[in-house]
C-alpha positions as CSV (number, residue, x, y, z in Angstrom):
1,M,-24.6,13.6,17.7
2,S,-22.7,16.8,16.9
3,T,-19.0,16.1,17.5
4,S,-16.6,13.5,16.2
5,A,-15.6,12.5,19.7
6,D,-19.1,11.2,20.4
7,L,-18.6,8.5,17.8
8,C,-16.2,6.5,20.0
9,H,-19.0,5.4,22.2
10,F,-21.0,3.8,19.4
11,L,-18.4,1.3,18.4
12,T,-19.3,-0.9,21.3
13,N,-22.9,0.1,21.7
14,F,-25.9,-1.8,20.2
15,S,-27.0,0.8,17.7
16,F,-25.6,3.4,15.4
17,P,-27.2,6.8,14.5
18,M,-26.4,6.5,10.8
19,Q,-28.0,9.6,9.4
20,P,-25.5,12.2,10.7
21,L,-22.6,10.3,9.0
22,S,-24.4,9.6,5.7
23,H,-25.9,13.0,5.4
24,E,-23.9,15.2,2.9
25,N,-24.4,18.3,5.1
26,T,-23.2,16.6,8.3
27,T,-21.4,18.8,10.8
28,I,-19.2,16.0,12.0
29,P,-15.6,16.9,11.0
30,P,-13.6,14.3,9.0
31,H,-10.9,14.1,11.7
32,L,-11.1,12.0,14.9
33,G,-8.8,11.9,18.0
34,R,-9.3,8.3,19.2
35,I,-11.4,5.3,18.5
36,V,-11.7,1.8,20.1
37,I,-13.3,-1.1,18.2
38,D,-14.5,-4.1,20.1
39,G,-16.8,-6.6,18.6
40,S,-16.3,-9.4,21.0
41,D,-18.7,-10.0,23.9
42,A,-21.4,-7.5,23.1
43,I,-22.0,-8.9,19.6
44,D,-23.1,-12.3,21.0
45,Y,-26.2,-10.7,22.6
46,R,-27.5,-8.9,19.5
47,D,-30.2,-10.2,17.2
48,G,-29.7,-10.3,13.5
49,K,-30.8,-6.8,12.8
50,E,-28.7,-5.3,15.6
51,A,-25.6,-7.2,14.3
52,V,-26.1,-5.9,10.8
53,A,-26.5,-2.4,12.2
54,W,-23.3,-2.8,14.1
55,Y,-21.3,-3.9,11.1
56,E,-22.8,-1.1,9.0
57,G,-22.0,1.4,11.7
58,V,-18.4,0.4,11.9
59,S,-18.1,0.7,8.1
60,A,-19.8,4.1,8.2
61,V,-17.7,5.5,11.0
62,L,-14.4,4.4,9.5
63,G,-15.5,5.4,6.0
64,H,-16.4,8.9,7.2
65,F,-13.0,10.0,8.7
66,N,-10.0,11.0,6.6
67,S,-7.7,10.7,9.6
68,I,-7.8,9.2,13.1
69,I,-4.9,9.9,15.5
70,S,-5.3,6.7,17.6
71,V,-7.1,3.4,16.6
72,T,-7.3,0.4,19.0
73,I,-8.8,-2.8,17.6
74,M,-9.7,-5.0,20.6
75,Y,-11.5,-7.6,18.5
76,L,-12.8,-7.4,15.0
77,D,-13.8,-10.2,12.7
78,L,-14.1,-9.0,9.1
79,K,-15.5,-12.3,8.0
80,E,-18.7,-11.3,9.7
81,F,-19.1,-8.3,7.4
82,P,-21.0,-8.6,4.1
83,E,-18.6,-10.1,1.6
84,P,-18.6,-7.1,-0.8
85,V,-17.3,-4.7,1.9
86,R,-14.9,-6.9,3.9
87,G,-11.8,-5.5,2.1
88,K,-13.1,-1.9,2.3
89,V,-13.8,-1.5,6.0
90,L,-10.2,-0.6,7.1
91,H,-8.9,2.2,4.9
92,P,-5.1,2.6,4.3
93,G,-3.5,5.8,5.5
94,I,-6.2,7.0,7.9
95,V,-4.3,6.3,11.2
96,T,-1.9,9.2,11.9
97,G,-0.5,8.4,15.3
98,T,-1.1,5.1,17.1
99,L,-2.5,1.8,15.9
100,V,-2.8,-1.2,18.3
101,V,-4.3,-4.4,17.0
102,Q,-5.2,-6.9,19.8
103,C,-7.2,-9.4,17.7
104,L,-8.1,-9.0,14.0
105,I,-9.6,-11.8,11.8
106,A,-9.9,-11.6,8.0
107,N,-10.4,-13.9,5.0
108,K,-7.1,-12.9,3.3
109,P,-4.1,-10.6,3.9
110,S,-5.3,-8.0,1.3
111,D,-8.3,-7.2,3.6
112,V,-6.1,-5.8,6.4
113,V,-2.4,-5.4,5.4
114,P,-2.9,-2.1,3.5
115,F,-4.5,-0.7,6.5
116,I,-1.8,-1.8,8.9
117,L,1.3,-1.1,6.7
118,G,-0.1,1.7,4.6
119,S,-0.1,4.6,7.0
120,P,2.9,6.9,6.2
121,H,2.2,9.1,9.3
122,L,1.9,6.2,11.8
123,K,4.2,6.7,14.8
124,F,3.4,3.6,17.0
125,L,2.3,0.2,15.8
126,G,1.3,-2.6,18.2
127,L,0.8,-6.0,16.5
128,G,-1.1,-8.7,18.3
129,E,-3.1,-11.6,16.9
130,V,-3.9,-11.3,13.2
131,S,-5.3,-14.4,11.6
132,F,-6.7,-15.4,8.2
133,S,-9.3,-18.0,7.5
134,D,-7.6,-18.8,4.2
135,E,-4.1,-19.5,5.3
136,N,-3.3,-21.1,2.0
137,T,-3.5,-17.9,-0.1
138,E,-2.8,-18.5,-3.7
139,A,0.8,-17.8,-4.7
140,T,-0.1,-15.4,-7.5
141,H,-2.0,-13.2,-5.0
142,V,0.9,-13.2,-2.5
143,E,3.4,-12.2,-5.2
144,Q,1.3,-9.4,-6.5
145,Y,0.5,-8.1,-3.1
146,T,4.0,-8.4,-1.7
147,A,5.2,-6.0,-4.4
148,E,3.3,-3.1,-2.7
149,P,5.7,-0.8,-0.8
150,N,5.7,-0.5,2.9
151,K,4.6,3.1,3.7
152,L,5.5,3.2,7.4
153,T,8.1,5.9,6.8
154,S,7.4,7.7,10.1
155,L,7.1,4.6,12.3
156,G,9.2,5.2,15.5
157,H,8.0,2.5,17.8
158,L,7.0,-1.1,17.0
159,A,5.7,-3.7,19.5
160,I,5.0,-7.3,18.3
161,F,3.1,-9.3,20.9
162,G,1.1,-11.7,18.8
163,E,2.1,-15.3,18.4
164,G,-0.3,-16.5,15.6
165,K,0.7,-17.6,12.2
166,G,-1.0,-14.7,10.5
167,T,1.1,-12.2,12.4
168,W,4.4,-13.9,11.8
169,S,3.9,-15.4,8.3
170,E,2.1,-12.5,6.7
171,L,2.7,-9.2,8.5
172,V,6.1,-9.4,10.0
173,P,7.8,-10.6,6.7
174,R,6.1,-7.8,4.8
175,L,7.1,-5.3,7.4
176,M,10.8,-6.3,7.4
177,Q,11.4,-7.2,3.8
178,Q,10.0,-4.1,2.2
179,A,11.2,-0.5,2.6
180,P,13.6,0.0,5.6
181,L,12.1,1.4,8.8
182,E,14.4,4.3,8.9
183,S,12.6,6.2,11.7
184,L,12.3,3.2,14.1
185,K,13.6,4.0,17.5
186,T,12.0,1.3,19.7
187,L,11.4,-2.4,19.0
188,V,9.6,-4.7,21.5
189,V,9.0,-8.4,20.7
190,V,7.1,-10.5,23.2
191,F,7.2,-14.2,23.1
192,N,5.6,-16.6,25.6
193,L,8.2,-19.4,25.4
194,A,6.2,-21.5,27.8
195,N,3.9,-22.2,24.8
196,S,6.9,-23.4,22.7
197,K,6.8,-27.0,23.9
198,L,9.3,-28.2,21.4
199,L,11.9,-25.5,21.8
200,Q,15.3,-27.1,21.8
201,T,17.8,-24.4,20.7
202,L,18.0,-20.8,21.9
203,S,20.5,-18.0,21.1
204,I,20.8,-14.9,23.2
205,D,22.9,-11.8,22.6
206,L,24.7,-10.7,25.7
207,A,27.2,-8.6,23.8
208,S,26.4,-5.2,25.5
209,Y,26.4,-6.7,29.0
210,P,27.4,-5.5,31.6
211,T,26.9,-2.0,30.2
212,T,23.2,-2.9,29.6
213,K,22.4,-4.4,33.0
214,T,18.9,-5.5,32.1
215,L,20.2,-8.1,29.5
216,L,21.1,-10.5,32.3
217,S,17.7,-10.4,34.0
218,D,16.0,-10.7,30.6
219,M,18.1,-13.8,29.8
220,V,17.3,-15.4,33.2
221,Q,13.6,-14.7,32.7
222,T,13.6,-16.1,29.2
223,V,15.3,-19.4,30.1
224,S,13.1,-19.9,33.2
225,S,10.0,-20.4,31.0
226,V,11.4,-23.3,28.8
227,S,11.6,-27.0,29.8
228,K,13.0,-29.0,26.9
229,L,16.0,-26.8,26.0
230,E,18.9,-28.9,24.6
231,R,21.3,-26.1,23.4
232,I,21.8,-22.5,24.4
233,F,24.1,-20.1,22.7
234,I,25.2,-16.9,24.5
235,N,26.9,-14.3,22.3
236,C,29.5,-12.1,24.0
237,E,32.1,-9.4,23.4
238,P,35.5,-8.7,25.1
239,S,33.7,-6.1,27.2
240,T,31.3,-8.8,28.4
241,V,34.0,-10.9,30.0
242,K,36.3,-8.2,31.2
243,S,37.3,-8.4,34.9
244,T,34.6,-6.6,36.8
245,V,33.1,-7.1,40.3
246,D,29.5,-8.1,39.9
247,D,27.0,-6.4,42.2
248,E,24.8,-8.4,44.5
249,N,21.9,-8.5,42.1
250,D,24.1,-9.8,39.2
251,L,25.5,-12.5,41.4
252,R,22.0,-13.6,42.3
253,L,20.9,-13.6,38.7
254,W,23.9,-15.6,37.5
255,G,23.3,-18.0,40.3
256,G,19.7,-18.5,39.4
257,F,20.6,-18.8,35.7
258,D,23.1,-21.5,36.5
259,L,20.7,-23.4,38.8
260,R,17.9,-23.3,36.1
261,L,20.2,-24.6,33.4
262,S,21.6,-27.4,35.6
263,Q,18.0,-28.5,36.2
264,L,17.2,-29.0,32.5
265,P,17.5,-32.7,32.0
266,G,18.0,-32.6,28.3
267,L,20.5,-29.8,28.2
268,E,23.5,-30.8,26.1
269,N,25.7,-27.7,26.0
270,V,25.9,-24.0,26.9
271,T,28.0,-22.3,24.2
272,F,29.5,-18.9,24.6
273,T,30.1,-17.5,21.1
274,I,32.7,-14.9,20.1
275,V,32.0,-12.9,16.9
276,I,35.0,-12.1,14.8
277,D,34.8,-9.6,12.0
278,D,35.0,-11.1,8.4
279,S,38.1,-9.0,7.6
280,I,39.9,-10.3,10.7
281,G,38.7,-13.8,9.9
282,M,40.3,-13.6,6.4
283,F,43.5,-12.5,8.0
284,L,43.4,-15.3,10.5
285,G,43.1,-17.8,7.7
286,F,46.6,-16.9,6.6
287,A,48.0,-16.2,10.1
288,H,50.3,-18.5,12.0
289,G,51.7,-18.7,15.5
290,G,51.1,-15.7,17.6
291,M,47.9,-14.4,16.0
292,K,46.2,-17.8,16.3
293,G,47.6,-18.1,19.7
294,M,45.9,-14.8,20.7
295,L,42.6,-16.2,19.5
296,E,43.0,-19.3,21.6
297,Q,43.9,-17.2,24.6
298,W,40.8,-15.1,24.1
299,K,38.6,-18.2,23.9
300,D,40.3,-19.6,27.0
301,H,39.5,-16.3,28.8
302,V,35.9,-16.6,27.8
303,L,35.7,-20.2,28.9
304,Q,37.1,-19.3,32.4
305,Y,34.5,-16.5,32.6
306,A,31.7,-18.8,31.6
307,Q,32.7,-21.6,34.1
308,A,33.0,-19.0,36.9
309,K,29.5,-17.7,36.2
310,L,28.0,-21.2,35.6
311,P,29.8,-23.6,38.0
312,S,27.0,-26.1,38.1
313,C,27.0,-26.3,34.3
314,G,30.8,-26.5,34.4
315,E,30.6,-29.5,36.7
316,R,28.3,-31.3,34.1
317,D,30.9,-30.3,31.4
318,L,28.2,-28.4,29.5
319,V,30.1,-25.1,29.0
320,Q,32.0,-24.5,25.8
321,V,33.3,-21.7,23.6
322,A,33.1,-21.2,19.8
323,H,34.1,-18.3,17.5
324,V,31.9,-17.1,14.7
325,F,33.0,-15.1,11.6
326,G,30.7,-12.3,10.4
327,S,28.0,-11.4,12.8
328,W,25.8,-13.0,15.5
329,T,22.6,-12.3,13.5
330,S,24.0,-14.3,10.6
331,K,25.2,-17.2,12.7
332,P,23.3,-17.1,16.0
333,F,24.1,-20.8,16.5
334,G,27.7,-20.8,15.3
335,D,28.4,-23.7,12.9
336,T,26.1,-26.0,14.8
337,A,23.8,-28.0,12.5
338,L,20.2,-27.6,13.8
339,P,17.8,-30.5,13.9
340,E,15.4,-30.9,11.0
């Protein structure tokens, strides 16, 4: 082996040539373009010695390079590594471009979180299933570890497609609650709502429709995958309900959306919410007559719009309108009390 590119092959092969990496005079440069790690199917067919060699090889490869432009972890179970090195396999800061984690298993967050959130030059992060065998990590460890700053200062694109507890209870909170993602340009979050068997309440932001046409199709697709929905909230703006002529595709989508909602046996209401700025809300608190009348006219206009778009729901008396002070993100369900 004479070039760093050759190393990619050995992360899914049965053996590793260890000497070129461990030799102090190795000609292999410390920088790598792309690497894919997959310890899933092939590992089941190895004997004990081959498995040990594989784990040692992964450690040696990742330990050799100072920087890797692209890392894809298809499947990696750090619990299978010797205990003393489990937290030392994935080194913080070595990924300089793209990191995609399909499935990663570890004993505790500190074994993987520094690697995922500690790369200041990372441009793209894809978060799939990250799980921990010790879900009940001691509070002292969590507090101490949470204090470490998020170093994803260059992150421009984030895709979250995992649905496991580890991803959402450990990684996403640390990602969002620490340093702001000032360079973020793209955010993609994928949910398979068909797996959410108890989902009862759903809030959707339609404020930039019809300017952003895809929002309508996204909303229809989202609702089509749920079966026990009881309450749905649709946030809108004046521009959402202004008088426009829907094109044929929009008419078809609204019709399909109305039909789907009318077929949900447990649906109690479809609430269109109007967001009112806090400063205007304070003024309305002291206003009388005409100003409050304007608010009621606006709500009535939204109600007419909603009933026109969802006639079947209107026939079942499901459509209603509510105003929200502040922002949709702070009150996505208005003042509705959610079930315990």
